[in-house]
C-alpha positions as CSV (number, residue, x, y, z in Angstrom):
1,X,83.4,125.6,95.3
2,X,81.0,122.7,95.0
3,X,77.3,123.0,95.4
4,X,75.9,122.9,98.9
5,X,74.0,119.6,98.2
6,X,77.4,117.9,97.6
7,X,78.9,119.1,100.9
8,X,78.6,117.3,104.2
9,X,77.1,118.9,107.2
10,X,79.5,119.7,110.1
11,X,78.1,117.2,112.5
12,X,78.5,114.4,109.9
13,X,82.0,115.5,109.2
14,X,82.9,115.2,112.9
15,X,81.3,111.8,113.1
16,X,83.1,110.6,110.0
17,X,86.5,111.9,111.1
18,X,86.2,110.0,114.3
19,X,85.8,106.7,112.5
20,X,88.9,104.5,112.7
21,X,88.9,103.2,109.1
22,X,90.8,105.3,106.6
23,X,92.7,104.9,103.3
24,X,95.7,106.9,102.1
25,X,95.4,107.7,98.5
26,X,98.1,109.9,97.0
27,X,98.2,113.2,98.9
28,X,95.0,112.5,100.9
29,X,93.7,110.5,103.8
30,X,90.2,109.4,102.8
31,X,87.4,108.4,105.2
32,X,84.2,107.1,103.7
33,X,80.8,106.0,104.9
34,X,77.8,104.9,102.7
35,X,75.0,107.3,102.2
36,X,71.5,107.1,100.7
37,X,71.8,110.0,98.2
38,X,72.3,109.4,94.5
39,X,75.7,111.2,94.6
40,X,78.8,111.5,96.7
41,X,78.9,114.1,99.5
42,X,82.3,115.7,100.3
43,X,84.1,117.3,103.2
44,X,87.6,118.8,103.4
45,X,89.5,119.5,106.6
46,X,92.4,122.0,106.5
47,X,93.6,123.0,110.0
48,X,96.1,125.7,111.0
49,X,98.6,122.8,111.4
50,X,98.4,122.3,107.6
51,X,99.4,125.8,106.7
52,X,99.9,128.9,109.0
53,X,98.6,131.4,106.4
54,X,94.9,131.3,105.7
55,X,95.6,132.3,102.1
56,X,97.5,129.1,101.5
57,X,94.7,127.0,103.1
58,X,92.0,128.7,101.1
59,X,94.0,128.4,97.8
60,X,94.4,124.6,98.3
61,X,90.7,124.2,99.4
62,X,89.5,125.9,96.3
63,X,91.8,123.8,94.0
64,X,90.6,120.6,95.6
65,X,86.9,121.5,95.5
66,X,87.2,122.7,91.9
67,X,88.8,119.4,90.9
68,X,86.0,117.5,92.7
69,X,83.3,119.6,91.0
70,X,84.7,119.1,87.5
71,X,85.1,115.3,87.9
72,X,81.7,114.9,89.5
73,X,80.2,116.9,86.7
74,X,81.7,114.5,84.1
75,X,80.4,111.3,85.9
76,X,76.8,110.6,85.4
77,X,74.7,109.4,88.3
78,X,73.9,105.7,88.0
79,X,71.1,103.7,89.6
80,X,71.8,100.8,92.0
81,X,75.2,102.1,92.9
82,X,76.3,102.9,96.4
83,X,77.4,106.5,97.0
84,X,79.5,107.7,100.0
85,X,80.1,110.5,102.4
86,X,83.7,111.3,101.9
87,X,86.0,113.2,104.2
88,X,89.4,114.3,102.7
89,X,92.4,115.1,104.9
90,X,95.2,116.4,102.7
91,X,98.8,115.8,103.7
92,X,101.3,118.7,104.0
93,X,103.1,117.7,100.8
94,X,100.1,119.1,98.9
95,X,101.3,122.6,99.5
96,X,104.1,122.2,97.1
97,X,102.1,120.5,94.4
98,X,100.4,122.1,91.4
99,X,96.7,121.8,90.4
100,X,97.3,119.0,87.8
101,X,98.8,116.8,90.5
102,X,95.9,117.5,92.8
103,X,93.4,116.8,90.0
104,X,95.1,113.4,89.3
105,X,94.9,112.5,93.0
106,X,91.2,113.3,93.1
107,X,90.7,111.1,90.0
108,X,92.4,108.3,92.0
109,X,89.9,108.9,94.8
110,X,87.0,108.6,92.4
111,X,88.5,105.3,91.1
112,X,88.8,104.0,94.6
113,X,85.1,104.9,95.3
114,X,84.1,103.0,92.1
115,X,86.1,100.0,93.3
116,X,84.2,100.0,96.6
117,X,81.0,99.3,94.7
118,X,82.3,96.2,93.0
């Protein structure tokens, strides 16, 4: 699980999900909005439509958050860079994927966020 300071509040998640702009990156639909903190803030939505069993939803949530935590730990915070509130909506195909594939997709999302700054 990622630290609380890196997670979005529920009301911000609802506001972000309603935004029409989105980008499909690998196994995720990504919605972003600029924030004023010196780091990215994350939200992950997994509904019952995604997987009927709570065990499956929680397993994937933990894998995704762990991948985010590890990558964000590696990246150092830079000044004069725009950071974002990011909402991730995984696609159903992620249920059959292993952790390495998920980790690679999260790396692609970080690359996408870096490109938004340039």
